C-alpha positions as CSV (number, residue, x, y, z in Angstrom):
1,M,82.8,109.8,91.0
2,T,84.7,106.7,92.1
3,A,85.7,108.1,95.5
4,K,82.2,109.3,96.2
5,K,80.8,105.8,95.5
6,V,83.4,104.2,97.6
7,V,82.5,106.4,100.6
8,Q,78.7,105.9,100.0
9,G,79.3,102.1,100.0
10,L,81.3,102.4,103.2
11,I,78.4,104.3,104.9
12,V,75.9,101.7,103.8
13,T,78.1,98.8,105.0
14,M,78.8,100.4,108.4
15,A,75.0,101.0,108.8
16,L,74.4,97.3,108.2
17,C,77.1,96.4,110.6
18,L,75.6,98.6,113.4
19,S,72.2,97.0,112.9
20,T,73.1,93.9,114.8
21,T,74.3,93.1,118.3
22,T,74.1,89.3,118.2
23,V,76.8,88.3,115.8
24,R,80.0,86.8,117.2
25,A,83.3,88.3,116.3
26,Q,85.4,86.7,113.6
27,G,88.9,85.5,114.3
28,Y,92.2,86.9,113.1
29,R,92.7,87.4,109.4
30,F,95.9,87.5,107.4
31,F,95.7,88.7,103.8
32,I,97.9,89.1,100.8
33,M,96.7,91.0,97.7
34,G,97.9,92.1,94.3
35,G,96.3,94.8,92.2
36,T,96.5,98.0,90.2
37,S,97.0,101.6,91.4
38,S,95.9,104.8,89.6
39,L,97.5,107.8,91.2
40,T,95.9,111.1,90.1
41,D,98.1,114.2,90.7
42,Q,98.3,116.1,87.5
43,R,99.9,119.6,87.8
44,S,100.9,122.5,85.6
45,F,103.7,125.0,86.5
46,G,106.3,127.3,85.1
47,E,109.7,128.6,86.1
48,G,108.9,131.4,88.4
49,P,105.5,132.9,89.4
50,N,105.1,134.9,86.1
51,S,106.8,132.5,83.7
52,A,105.2,131.5,80.4
53,I,107.3,128.4,80.1
54,P,104.9,125.5,80.7
55,Y,105.6,122.2,82.4
56,G,103.4,119.4,83.5
57,S,103.7,116.6,86.0
58,K,101.6,113.4,86.4
59,Y,102.0,109.8,87.6
60,A,101.8,106.6,85.7
61,G,99.7,103.7,87.0
62,G,101.4,100.7,88.6
63,G,100.9,97.4,90.3
64,K,100.7,97.0,94.0
65,V,101.4,94.2,96.5
66,I,99.7,94.5,99.8
67,A,99.9,92.4,103.0
68,G,98.3,92.8,106.3
69,I,96.5,91.4,109.3
70,E,93.1,92.2,111.0
71,V,92.7,91.8,114.7
72,P,89.0,91.6,116.0
73,F,88.1,93.8,118.9
74,H,84.3,93.9,119.2
75,K,81.7,91.7,117.5
76,I,81.9,92.5,113.8
77,F,84.7,95.1,114.0
78,G,88.4,94.8,113.7
79,I,91.6,96.8,113.5
80,E,93.6,96.3,110.3
81,A,97.3,97.0,109.8
82,S,98.7,96.7,106.3
83,Y,101.7,97.4,104.1
84,G,101.7,98.0,100.4
85,I,104.4,98.7,97.8
86,G,104.5,99.4,94.1
87,P,105.6,101.8,91.4
88,N,103.9,105.1,90.4
89,N,106.5,106.7,88.2
90,L,106.6,110.5,87.9
91,E,106.5,112.0,84.4
92,I,107.6,115.6,83.8
93,T,106.6,117.1,80.4
94,N,108.2,120.2,78.8
95,F,105.5,121.7,76.6
96,N,107.8,124.5,75.4
97,T,109.6,122.1,73.0
98,N,108.2,121.0,69.7
99,P,107.4,118.2,70.0
100,S,107.0,118.2,73.8
101,T,109.6,116.1,75.7
102,V,108.9,113.8,78.6
103,L,111.3,112.6,81.3
104,A,110.1,109.7,83.5
105,Y,111.5,109.2,87.0
106,G,111.0,105.9,88.7
107,V,109.1,106.2,92.0
108,R,108.2,103.5,94.6
109,N,105.3,104.1,97.0
110,N,105.6,102.4,100.4
111,R,102.3,102.6,102.2
112,F,101.7,101.9,105.9
113,S,98.0,101.9,106.9
114,G,95.9,101.4,110.0
115,D,92.1,101.0,109.5
116,I,88.9,100.2,111.3
117,V,87.0,97.4,109.6
118,G,83.3,96.7,109.8
119,H,81.9,93.4,108.5
120,V,78.3,92.9,107.4
121,P,76.7,90.4,109.7
122,G,76.2,87.0,108.2
123,T,77.0,85.7,104.8
124,W,75.1,85.1,101.6
125,R,76.3,82.1,99.6
126,G,79.7,82.3,101.2
127,I,80.0,86.0,100.5
128,R,80.5,88.6,103.2
129,A,81.0,92.4,102.6
130,Y,83.1,94.8,104.6
131,G,84.0,98.5,104.8
132,V,87.1,100.2,106.0
133,F,88.3,103.7,107.0
134,G,91.6,104.7,108.4
135,V,94.9,106.7,108.2
136,E,98.1,106.0,106.3
137,Y,101.6,107.1,105.8
138,D,103.0,107.1,102.2
139,L,106.7,107.1,101.6
140,F,107.6,108.1,98.0
141,S,111.1,107.0,97.1
142,P,112.8,107.8,93.8
143,T,114.8,104.9,92.3
144,S,118.6,105.1,91.9
145,S,118.0,105.5,88.2
146,A,115.6,108.4,88.8
147,Q,118.1,110.1,91.1
148,T,120.8,109.7,88.4
149,L,118.5,111.1,85.7
150,A,117.6,114.1,87.8
151,K,121.3,114.9,88.4
152,T,122.5,114.4,84.8
153,E,119.4,115.4,82.7
154,G,117.8,117.8,85.1
155,F,114.3,118.1,86.6
156,A,111.8,120.3,84.8
157,F,113.6,123.7,84.4
158,A,116.5,122.8,86.7
159,P,119.6,121.5,84.9
160,S,120.4,119.3,87.9
161,A,118.4,118.2,91.0
162,K,118.9,116.0,94.0
163,L,115.8,113.9,94.6
164,S,115.2,112.1,97.9
165,S,112.5,110.1,99.6
166,Q,109.6,111.9,101.2
167,G,106.7,110.8,103.4
168,K,103.1,112.1,103.4
169,P,100.3,111.4,105.8
170,G,96.8,110.7,104.5
171,F,93.7,108.6,104.9
172,N,91.8,106.0,103.0
173,A,88.3,104.5,102.7
174,G,86.8,101.6,100.8
175,G,85.5,98.2,101.1
176,G,85.1,94.8,99.4
177,I,83.9,91.3,99.7
178,D,85.3,88.0,101.0
179,Y,84.2,84.8,99.3
180,K,84.7,81.5,101.2
181,V,86.7,79.0,99.1
182,A,87.9,76.7,101.9
183,S,87.4,76.2,105.6
184,K,89.9,78.9,106.6
185,V,90.5,80.6,103.3
186,D,88.6,83.4,101.5
187,L,89.0,85.0,98.1
188,R,89.0,88.8,98.6
189,L,88.0,91.6,96.2
190,D,88.9,95.1,97.4
191,A,88.5,98.7,96.2
192,R,90.0,101.7,98.1
193,Y,90.4,105.4,97.8
194,H,93.6,107.0,99.1
195,T,94.4,110.7,99.5
196,F,97.6,112.4,100.7
197,G,99.7,115.5,100.0
198,S,101.6,115.9,96.7
199,P,105.2,114.8,97.2
200,T,108.1,117.1,96.1
201,F,110.8,114.5,96.7
202,G,112.9,116.6,99.0
203,L,112.8,119.7,96.8
204,P,111.4,123.0,98.0
205,Q,108.1,124.2,96.6
206,A,109.5,127.7,95.8
207,A,112.9,129.0,94.6
208,T,115.5,129.4,97.4
209,T,118.3,130.7,95.1
210,T,118.6,131.5,91.4
211,S,120.2,128.1,90.7
212,A,118.6,125.7,93.1
213,A,116.0,123.2,91.9
214,Y,112.5,123.3,93.2
215,F,109.1,121.6,92.5
216,P,106.2,124.1,92.7
217,V,103.3,121.7,93.3
218,G,101.0,121.2,96.2
219,G,97.5,120.2,97.3
220,P,96.1,116.7,97.6
221,A,96.8,113.7,95.5
222,H,94.3,110.9,94.9
223,N,94.9,107.2,94.4
224,I,92.3,104.5,93.5
225,E,93.4,100.9,94.1
226,Y,91.6,97.7,93.0
227,S,93.1,94.4,94.3
228,I,92.4,90.7,94.6
229,G,94.0,88.2,96.9
230,L,93.6,85.6,99.6
231,V,92.6,85.8,103.3
232,Y,93.6,83.2,105.8
233,R,91.4,83.0,108.9
234,F,92.9,81.8,112.1
235,G,92.4,82.0,115.9
236,K,89.1,81.6,117.8
237,S,86.1,83.9,117.6
238,K,85.4,85.9,120.8
């Protein structure tokens, strides 16, 4: 529902942007944001293809800090580069115990994004909307505590596992509004949908030996982020 509305809003915004050819381009924009991240990647799996031992994995929500810059290239369009970091801890549940047990592994998501930005021409009471679409690279890094936990307490059905950082390519789409609060400063509200492959933290997706750890998950993960922050506008319009 949320991802669909974000994409629909992006299409409407881009259509408005393309409806004008007389607007001058904006200058450069530097922004810094803080927000919340809800990563959806809930999986169920067992030990072996025919196993009846149930396990589940999911991610906890977390805060995000995002910084970036937009460079104008044609009228109301720009290219945005950004970096975001924040926690989305992995939780592994063993449903075979009574009560079920949960082990939480700290995970930090480092995201590098490149987007095309389209701004609605003109403003209304200091408000200007925009839409974005682009590609990203997400690096999922287990914390040192998570690595120690996996070695000493195990990971799902494995009595010991070595976790490592893993990167996944993906894409994002979204949009937001800028509200002018000073001559060169805007308040920004932003909502974005991100999708990428499910990380396995360096573990294989299938068993390689009878004793080696593995993480049998796959497919796309989905992440919705809402953020608020400030934009500093500088440089001359073209």
